C-alpha angles and dihedrals in degrees: 000000000000102000095194089065096043110048132064119244083232095074124088136191118211121205107202125203145138101211138034127218137128093290091053091048093051092049091049092050090051089053092047091059089055094050108055110154093018124101108252125197136180112225106194126187108222097175087118093047142288118329113210138184100054106146100199135108096228114052124152118194120208136181134187088252090055094057094042086057086063088066096264117137129235094246139141133049129299123347106017097216091047096048089042099041091165097061097081089053092058089051092050091047092054088056095043110024090156097089126098095204131024119201115192130186137173123243089253097056117101118202120200094154125095106270091180091061092047090053091045088054094046088056101043096041093038094236111178101190140020120196137136129253106212138131131029125015114253088257092059102030108129093228096049089112091067088065097051113119090013106062102355113203091330104089141106131219129200133175113255106180081113113026144133136216138190113234091249092051090050091046087051094052092047090054093048091049089054090045090053090047089058092048090049091051091049092049094246089123131016101186126078115210117234111247095251092061097033094056100044093041098047095045090050092046089050092052094241117160112253135183135193117249086229087073089065100044148335112307099174088112093045121102141104091268157052103042127231124223118250088222088062097058093114090058095051127091109297094207107040153054121287127193139213104013114173143175116248099271093047093041089055091047090050096052087063097036093089121053115271119199121232089256088061094056093043104041111082091206095051119120090251093058094041091052094045093050086071087077135054107272095237091066093062112017094094093048089046092051092046092046092047092049091052091047092052090047092052090047092052093047090055091046094053095039109116115257123225117262117254109277094016120117112249 
């Protein structure tokens, strides 16, 4: 399909990263081939310092201080611009309010689906938001505590590492974040909803029209974890969205990022070992041994920890 004839100049795709190396460049080049005829920007987080070497005409640089200056609080857990993955989008929109649709994806997302067709359908079907419902139920979602006192048990959450918004949806979310900031300052709320819940819940409450990312391509290889090796791209879905795709060092690091039970280390057929076997053993054996030793030590500490006496509050 000839993208130049099918998309509006009022659509933009945003490639988000916090570093630039050969892997980021390869991922960006893959995206560039999927976005012919669409404005394409790199949105780089420079909170940790300047990021150099980006060879592209459209680069927007953002920091935590820049988004805080928009009236957004330093709230949430861990990395501010990760927990609040919507913050950089508001910053971008204030600089470029002219677009009808904003598509954002993180550096470790691989798109093999037709983005031009997705944008065409968003326009013709008046879709305001595209995300993906996948993972835990709201009652077991790890970040459910961030919604306490704001939404209670009635909230949604969707993955947004690849997502798309109409301008009016993004403006609505920006307004709601600032409204919540005022409520937080006044003591009316104390929690700060994680972006995956905030976006999905506020747009549903506002009666915006949403669609699942799976309506526009294969999402069987799209989740927060486990990772996929960059070298295996040819084996991955050819008409879909894949996440996370990583080079070898980041792939190995990601495999140990989430807690793996002792069985995962010891069972040769575990997901951990099946994933690691994609690489030469010398690349990961030291990391595997160190991680296993730390896991055993943590397990022993828990086993030896004194238990509360009967009838005594823990």
